[in-house]
N, C-alpha and C positions, 0 to 999 in steps of 0.2 A: 831870245828876240831874231829875228830876223831881217838882215839889212839888204835890201835891193832895190835898183831905183825903175826896176819894173814892175807896176802897181801890179800885173797879175800873177805877180808871186803869192799873192795875200791866199786869195783862193785857189789859188794851186796847193799851199799849204795846208790851207781850212780844207780841203775835198780829202788829199792824203792820207792827214791826220785825224779823221774825223771820228772815228772810234777813240781814238785816245783823247780827243778834245771833249766830245761827251761823257767818257768815264771820268775828266778830273785826271786824267793822266798827265796832262802837257798845259798848260797857257802860253800862248805866243803874244809876243808885241811885235809889231813892224814898225821899221823905219824904213824911210824911201832916199836916204842919203847918208852917206857918214856923219853928216853934221848934224841932223835930224837924229840919228842913233848915239852922236856924243851929248845931245843935250839930254837926251832922257837917260842914258847910261849916267853922267853927272852929275844928276838932282836924283838920285835916287840911290838906295842901299844897295849897293851891287852883291851882294849877297843875295839878294832875292833874283838875282839872274843867275842859271844855270848856264847860259852858253849863248852865245851872241855866235850866229853863224851867216856871216857876211861876203858880197861879192866883192872880188877883188875891182874889175872893172866898172868904173861908176863916174857921171860926171862930178865937177870938182873935187873934191878929196875922196881920193881911192879906198879899198877895205883895207889897203896896207898904211895907210895913213892913220886909220881909224884903229887900227891893228897895234899900231905902235903906240899910240894914246892910252889905248885901254891899257896895254900889258907897260906903262909908265905909271901909271897912277893906279890902276888896280890890278896886279900883277896875277893874285889869284883868281882871277876873272878867267873863266874857259873860255876860248875863241877859236873857232872852226871857219877855215877861209874857202870858200867856191868861187869857181870862176870857168868859162867855156875853153878856156885856154889852159889847158896842162901843160903849160912850157915850164923847162928847169929851172929858169931865172925866175919867174914869180915864185914856184914851188920853194924855192932856196930862199929867197927873200921874206917869204911867209916865214919859213923856219928861224930864220936869221933873229925875226922880230917877235919871237916867244909865239906863234901859232901853236896850238896844241893838235890842230890836225887840217888835213886839206884835201878837200876834195872837189871831184869835177861833176861838169854838166854835161848830159842830164844826170840829175841827180838819183841815187839806188838809193830810193827811202825807206825800204827793209833794214838796207845796213845803216840809212842814217838815223831809225829808230831807235836801233840796237844801241847805237854810239851815245844815243844822247841818254838813255836809260843807261849807260855805263857811267856817262860823266855825273849823274843823277844818284848813283848808287843804287838802280832800280835793275840790276841785272842779276 
């Protein structure tokens, strides 16, 4: 699941992972707010989700708020935080809340693909 308030992220991820999607290696679900993501996750079997990749800075609930909710209820669910601001405070808070990884924008999609494959046991 990709969580970001910028809707163009959907087309970017679909383009960058076009081959993986075509070969059914990945399936993405997009949410454009932490609230939308939480609604989806809380009404689903979390074992159906390999990873939540969430932006930190969003209007309303932040990605860190979503991270806390997810880890409180589904601690086994992997959550990777994404931000354009690689500051130490967000990094420390994300890991304190249980983030499994932290990446900064612009995203290195090849490295992200490797991380997703590792989390899914495809490495």
